[in-house]
N, C-alpha and C positions, 0 to 999 in steps of 0.2 A: 504494500499499500504506500503511495507516494505521500509527501508531507501535507499537501493541501487536503487530500482525502482524510488523512489522520485527523486534521484540524476540525473538519466537518463532522466526523464521527464522534470526536471528543465533545464537541459543542452540543451535538444531539444527545449524548449521554448525559451531560450536565443538565440540559433542559429537562430530560425525562426524570432525572433524579430530583431536580428542584420541583418538578410537578408533583412527584410522589410525596415530597415533604409538605408541600402546600395543601395536599389533599388530606393529610392526617388532621382530624378534628382537633380544634384547640381545647374544647371542654367536653371530652367524651363522657356520655351518661347512658346508663341502661335503666329504663323504666320497667319496674315489676308491677304489672297492673293488678296487684292484690296486696293484702297485708303481709308483713314479714313472716318468713318461716315455711312458706309453701313452695310449689313447683316453680312459680314464676321467679321468686326469689333465688332459688337454687339455680335457675337457668341463667339469670343475670350474674350471679357470683362466679358461675363457671367461666363465662366470658371475661369477667373482670380479672380473674386470676390468670387465665390462659393467654390473653392478649399481651399482658405485661410480661409474663414469664417467657413468651416466645419473642419478646422485644418487637412486637408488631405495633404496640403503642408505646410512646416514650413517656406519656403521662398516665397516671392512674385513672381508671374510669370509675366514676361514682355510681352507686346504685341508689335509685330513689323509688318511692312507693306511691302508686296511684290507684288504690282500690275503688272498686264500683263496677257493678254489672259484669263481674268476672271478665274484665278486659274492655268493656264498652266505654268507660269513662276515659281511659288512656287512649283508646283508638280514636274517639271523637276529638279529644284534645290535640293529638298530634296531627290529624288530618285538617282540622279547622284552625288551629292556632300556631302549630309549629311545623307546617308542611315541608319547609325547606331547610330545616335544621339538620345539618349533615352529621352532627355529633351525637344525635339521639337515636339509639337503638330501643326497640320495645320488645319485650318477651311475648311470645305467643305459644299456644299449645293446640293440640287437636280439639280441645274444648272451645278454644276461640273460634275455630273454623265451624264447629257445630252451632255456636251461637250466631255466627254470621249467616249460616244456612237458613236460620229461623228469623232473620231480620231483627235480631236483638241488639244490634249496634246502631239502631236508629236509621238515619237517612244514608249512611254509608254502607258499602258492601265490600266484597272481597277484592274488587278492582281499584279501591281507593288508596292502597298503600303500595309500597315497593317491597315485595317479599324478598328477603336477603338470604337467610341461611336456615337450615334445619341442622342441629348439632347433636341430636341423640333422641332416643325414645325410652319411655317407661311403659308400664302397663297398668291398667285400672285394677283396683283391689278392694275388697270388703274387709274393714278392720273392726276389731272389737278390743275392749280392755282385756288384759290378761286373765282376769277372774270372771270373764263373762260366762253365763251358762250356755251359750252357744259354742259348741266345740267344732262344728263344721258347717258347711253351707246348707246342708239339709236340715239341721237344727233350726237355723234362721227361717228357711222356707216353711217348715212346719208350724213355726210360731206365727208367721204371717198368714198362713192358710187359716189357722185358728181364729185370728183376729188381726187383720191388716193394720189397724190403728194402734195396736198395743206396743209396737216397736217404734221408737223414735230414731229416725235415720238422719244423719247430718250429711249434707251434700254441698259442694261448692257451686252456688247458684240455685236458681229456682227451678220449677218444672221445665224440662226440656234441656237442662244443662248436661254436660258430659257425665257428671257424677249421678245425676238423676237417671240418665239413660242407662247406666250400668245396672242399677237396681230395677229399672222398668223392664229390661231385658230378662232379668231373672224372674220377675213377677210374671211376665208374659209366658215364659217357658213353664212356669208352675201353674198356669191357669188363674192367676190373680190379676185383678184390674189395677194397673199401676196408679191410677188416680185414687185408689183407696188407701195407699201407703201414706204414712205420716212423716212428712219431711220438715226439716229445719234448714232454711237456706243460710249458708255461711259463705265467707269470702276467702276461698282457697284452702289448701291443704293445711296450713299453719292453724287456721281457726278450727278446722275439723278435729285436728289432733287435740287442741286445747279443750274443746267442748267434750270430746270423748273421754279424755283423761279426767276432766272435772266432773264426769257424771251427768252432764246436761243432755247427752244423747247416748243411745245404746249401740248404735252401729254407725260407722263411718264409711261412706262410699268415697273413695280417695284413689291414690295411685301408689305404686310400690315405692317409688323413690322418696315420696313425702314420708312414708311410714317406717322406713328402715331404721332411722335413728331411735325411734320408740320401741321398735321390736327388739333391737339389739340391747336396749336398756332394760328389757323385760316388762315394760309397761303395757305393751300392746301385742295382739296376735292378728294374723290375717286368716280369715276363713277361706279365702280364695284369691288367686291372682288371675287376671283375664289374659293369659298368655296361651299360645297354642300348645305349648308343652312346658314342663317344669323348668325354671331358670337354673342355669348351671353354676351361678355364683355360689361360693361355699355357704354364705349366710342366707341364701334363698332357696337352696335345693329341697328343703323340707317343707316349703310352702306349696300346698296342693293347688292345681289349676281348677277352675270351674268346670272345664271339660271333663277332667277325670272324675268329677263328682256328678256327672250326668247332665250338666248345663253347658250346652255348646256355645259359649260366649267368649269371643276374643276381642279385646279392646286396647289397641296400642295408643300410647299418649306421646305423640311426636312433640318435640320442643325446639324452639328456634327464635328468630328475630326478624322484624321488619323495620323499614325506614319510612319516613314521610313521603307523600306522593310527589313533592317538588324538589326532592334532593337531586342534585345534578348528576348527570351520567358519570362525570369524573369522580365524584365523591362516592357514588354507588360502586364504581369499579374498584375504587380503593378498598372499600369494606369487603366486597366480594373476593378480591385477591387475597386479603388478610385472612378471611375465613377458609378459603381454599387451602392456604398454607397451613392454617391451624388444624383443619380436619385431617390433614395428611401426617400430622405430627404424632410421634409416639408419646411425647409428653402430654399432649392433649388427651390422648387415649386414657392415660393413667388418671388425669384429673376427672374425666368423664366417668370412669369406673368408680372412682372414689365417691361420686355422687349418685351411685346406683343407677346410672343410665347406660343403655345399650347402644351399639353403633347405629346411626342413621345420619348420613352425611349427604346434603343436597344444597346447592346454591343457585342463585341466578335464574335464568329462564326455566331450567329444569324444575326448580322449586316452584316457580310461578304456575307452571303447568299442573304440578302435583296438587298444589293448593286449591286450584280452581276445580279439579276433578273431585277432590275430597269434599269440597262444599257441595258440589252437585250430588254426590252419593249421600251426603248427610241430609240433603233436602228430601231424598226418597225415603230415608229412614224417619225423618220428622213427619212426613205425611202419613206413614204407617201408624204412628202413634197419635195422629190427629192434632199435631202441634202447629201445623200450617196447612193451608188449603191447597 
């Protein structure tokens, strides 16, 4: 390469490097759209640790909490008030997509944000206190058959939420009208655990990643996990699936992040590239495993396509339960 070509190449490299530096957000923030302690909090803190550990962010990312409507308040705030804020990630889960399918996020739908990354998956689960009289899923079902209103079930969100849907599927399989079940609507996995351990509810419809710290402490048991087969993590291998107990229900809980709708293509590309690097990292895999999440890696257009298909599938399910017309 002659001298003039080298100068051009060097200049182009400097410009590209400068562009990458400019694209890094000045005040990175992750919004967990629920109270502290649940799955959204876990998702944000995973990114908070991993992005700095992998040196993809040079500044720490703060985690803030915006509970309300199991994601609706945060979704509306970002779309309407902070649509171009390139530093703001918002955590989402499969439950967010289910709510979008039912129109629970108000005037906005799944086309109103930029879907960025999916970073892992958990599975739905039915939790009880360690001293609960319900020893397995069938014990619970028999109690519900006898008197559906006798068992107080805590779920993240109201009728139609992901947690509600998990118990509704059990009820349907057992020939019980899901509308007869007695629910307490709570704001995410952290509140479910607090209410369950405090004796305010008898059963928590939640997910396995939220529950594991309480299971390991001996305060909580899982009657079932909604995975296709038993999970092979050492601390999970003894947890029975709903399927093996005669209830053919599988409910993965994918977790990830979105950005506001007017974030620039340059800023979106910076985040996508950062998450692509992160998701390929062995160190990230360790951090994800520590949070009881299983591999599920998807970014960019592939994720956008996945999200829109999931929302369409959830609309079909919501119609089956009479949640939408």
